[in-house]
C-alpha positions in Angstrom: 37.5 -11.8 19.2 36.2 -8.3 18.8 32.6 -8.2 17.5 30.5 -5.0 16.5 26.6 -5.2 16.4 24.6 -2.2 14.9 20.9 -2.2 15.2 18.9 -0.2 12.9 15.6 0.9 13.5 13.6 0.4 10.2 13.4 2.7 8.0 10.0 5.4 7.4 7.3 3.2 6.3 4.5 5.6 6.5 1.5 5.0 8.8 0.0 1.5 9.5 -3.5 0.7 7.7 -6.2 -1.3 9.7 -7.1 -3.3 7.0 -3.8 -4.8 5.8 -0.8 -6.9 7.2 1.8 -4.6 8.7 4.3 -7.2 8.4 3.9 -6.3 4.5 4.0 -2.5 4.8 6.8 -1.2 2.6 9.2 1.5 2.8 7.7 5.0 1.4 10.2 7.7 -0.4 11.7 9.1 2.9 12.5 5.1 4.1 14.0 4.6 0.9 16.6 7.5 0.9 16.8 6.6 4.8 17.9 2.9 3.4 20.4 4.4 1.3 21.9 6.3 3.6 22.8 3.5 5.8 25.3 1.8 3.3 27.1 4.8 3.5 27.3 4.8 7.4 27.7 1.0 7.7 29.3 0.0 4.6 32.7 0.1 5.0 32.7 -1.5 8.7 33.3 -4.7 8.0 29.8 -6.7 8.5 30.1 -10.1 7.6 26.3 -11.2 8.5 22.9 -9.0 8.4 19.9 -10.2 10.4 16.0 -8.7 9.8 12.3 -8.8 11.1 10.2 -10.5 8.5 8.6 -7.1 8.6 8.9 -5.8 4.6 9.8 -2.5 6.0 13.2 -4.0 8.1 14.2 -6.3 5.0 14.2 -3.6 2.8 16.0 -1.4 5.3 18.9 -3.4 5.0 18.7 -4.2 1.6 20.7 -1.8 -0.1 23.6 -2.5 2.3 23.5 -6.3 1.9 23.1 -6.0 -1.9 26.3 -3.5 -1.2 28.1 -6.2 0.8 27.0 -9.0 -1.2 25.5 -10.6 1.8 22.5 -12.5 2.1 20.0 -11.1 4.7 19.0 -13.7 7.1 15.1 -12.9 8.9 15.4 -14.0 12.7 12.2 -14.4 14.9 14.0 -12.7 17.3 13.7 -9.3 15.7 9.8 -9.1 15.0 7.6 -6.5 16.3 6.1 -7.2 19.6 8.3 -10.1 20.7 10.1 -10.1 24.2 13.6 -8.6 24.1 15.1 -11.7 25.9 15.3 -13.5 22.3 17.0 -10.6 20.7 19.4 -10.4 24.1 20.2 -14.0 23.4 20.9 -13.7 19.6 22.9 -10.6 20.5 24.7 -12.1 23.0 25.3 -15.3 20.8 26.9 -13.3 18.1 29.4 -11.4 20.7 31.3 -14.5 21.0 31.6 -14.8 17.6 34.0 -13.1 15.2 31.9 -11.8 13.7 30.4 -8.0 12.5 26.7 -8.0 12.4 23.2 -5.7 11.8 20.1 -6.3 12.9 17.1 -4.5 11.6 14.3 -4.5 13.6 11.4 -2.5 15.3 10.4 0.7 17.7 9.6 -2.1 20.5 12.6 -4.2 20.0 15.6 -2.2 19.8 14.9 -0.2 23.0 14.2 -3.0 24.7 17.3 -4.8 23.6 19.3 -1.8 24.8 17.9 -0.9 28.1 18.2 -4.4 29.3 21.9 -4.8 28.5 22.1 -1.4 30.4 20.3 -2.9 33.2 22.9 -6.0 33.1 26.0 -3.8 33.1 26.0 -2.4 29.7 27.0 1.3 29.2 25.2 3.9 27.1 27.5 6.7 25.9 25.9 9.7 24.6 22.5 10.3 23.1 19.7 7.8 23.2 17.2 7.7 20.3 15.1 5.2 18.6 13.7 7.3 15.6 13.2 5.4 12.2 16.2 4.7 10.3 18.3 5.4 13.2 21.3 2.9 14.0 22.9 2.0 17.7 26.4 0.6 17.5 27.2 -1.8 20.3 30.7 -3.0 21.2 32.2 -6.1 22.7 35.1 -6.9 25.2 36.0 -10.3 25.8 32.4 -11.9 24.3 30.4 -9.6 26.3 28.5 -6.6 25.2 30.0 -3.5 26.9 29.2 -0.4 25.2 26.1 1.4 23.1 26.7 4.4 21.6 24.0 5.9 19.2 25.0 6.9 15.7 22.3 8.7 14.5 20.7 10.8 12.5 20.2 13.1 15.2 
């Protein structure tokens, strides 16, 4: 079985407001363009499942991709900002054992923690490391194990 997992950091959503619920913060105009670019990057990669943090900016980041593919985005608690990477690692490992290609849309704390945890446990990081908003990582598997991570950009 071969599974590829794409980790997408939510696109640009402007600045946080101390007076509103940060989970409700939407993408800004730059973020909308970044979300459209994700369709170009991932639209032909055989994606069968899309998972997202419940934060509006994360869901909106993958909405164009989900619409393009005709896939419903599944909100998952493991991908919410501030969670331990343990839940996201468990979700990634579960999917690695399945015959699926999936996308995670999450935050600037979850994605680096997930990648670094997997690297400490033997996954190889190939090439550049970066975590910019709207950026994407590709995790590859072999025999149900997550073996490699590749940063796809944008650079």
